[in-house]
C-alpha positions, 0 to 999 in steps of 0.5 A: 066210762063218761066223758065227766070221769075223764075230765075229773081224771084230768083235772086230778093229774093237772092239779095233783090235788083233790081239793083243788080238782074240786075247786076247779070242777065245781065239785065236792071232794068226795064226788071228785074222788068217787069219779076217779075210783069209779074209772080206775074200776071199769079200766081195771088199773090204778091212776094215782098214788097218793104222796107227800105232795099231792096225787102223783099219777102211776105209770099207767096213769101217765100213759092214759092221761094223753089218750084221755085228753085227745078224747077230751079235745075231740069231744070239745071240738065236736061241741064247738061245731054244733055251737057254731052250727047253731050260732048260740053262744051261752054261758059265763066268761070271766074278763079282767078289766084294768084302769077305768072303764071308759079306757076299756071301752067296756060300754061299747062291749058290753052293749054288743055282747047284749045285742049279737050274743045274749045269752054270753053273760060277761062277768067283769073283775076290776084288777090291776094290770100285773094281776090281770096277766097272772089271772089269765095264766091261772084260769080265774079269768078267761081273758083280760085288758092289760096295760104294759109288755106282754111276755110269754108265747102262750098269749094271744095278744091283741094290741089296742092302743097306744098308752102315753103315762105322765108324772102329775103333782097336786096342782100347789106343787107347782114351785116344787116341780117347775124346773125340778131335775130327775133327782128332785122329782125321785125324792118327793113323795110319791104315790105308790102301787103294789109290786104286781102292778104295771105301774111299780114297773114303769116307775122303777124302769123310768128311773133306773134309765137314769141311773137312780133308784125308784122313789120311796112311796109314802102311800100305796094304792091299788086303783088308778082312780084312787091314785089320781083322788091322792095326787089331787088331795096333795098326798103325793106325785104318781103317773097318771094317763096322759089324757087324764093328767091334761083334763085334771091340769085344765081345771087346775088339780095337777100340774105335770112335770113336762120332762117325762113321758112314759110309752106303753100299750093297752091289749087284750089277751088270752091263752092262744090255746083257748082263743078258739073256745066258741065263748073267748072266740065270740069275745075276740070278735066283739073286742075287735069290733068295739075297737074297730079293728080289723081282723085281717090287719090287727096287730095280734101275735103270739107275745114274745118276751 
């Protein structure tokens, strides 16, 4: 038997579907089916039964899956050890980004990757904060920047910085928000975000603490740059990061409602079980260096809900 057959067997078992396993492995469905049939023929047992819900493991399949996974883990360990010995990290890694490139220090990270691991390519995907966690969990992203509360003990989370968000309004709304109470602010037009965005939760929590419902969004946007532009254009109120909001206020583009300050954190996250993979381990090291974090004292822990 071949390692690729075991990998296909494990992927079909985990996905419980030939098509999804084929997409995950970047193979055609007939190729995946062929791998499984060839492995069944060599082992002399049926590994799967077709069911309405997809591919179900047989009793023999469940027993052999555990053994196959141990073989694959051992093979990956040999590969990682060899790569560490050679010092050559190569491949493509998918990284989620949130907010703006400057706040993620992407320039520093990309320059460091170019200089230290020239064969490691970073494929950047700009996502909303909530989608960043979902992407890491699903495997669509290998790692991601994220802001908000991190939950789930399967994540390795590197704390990068504290973030403060302010309630900002168009500059010509100064009279409307000067001295305004919480209920009055909640009645103003707001720039909303999709439910998966951390912005949505931060706004809801902000008003829930005052026993008020979240404001009704007059416009919805899924990008911080667009949100800022909509506020400047006079379409509504929104949360804007403190340093950006203060800069915009100094040049007369927005006004800040001074009664609210929302405290959150920026993180870099990956699945804990993948943290020792050569590419992800190299990426974590580069993130620490670009943020000038000392490895021994880094605020890095399995996040708890």
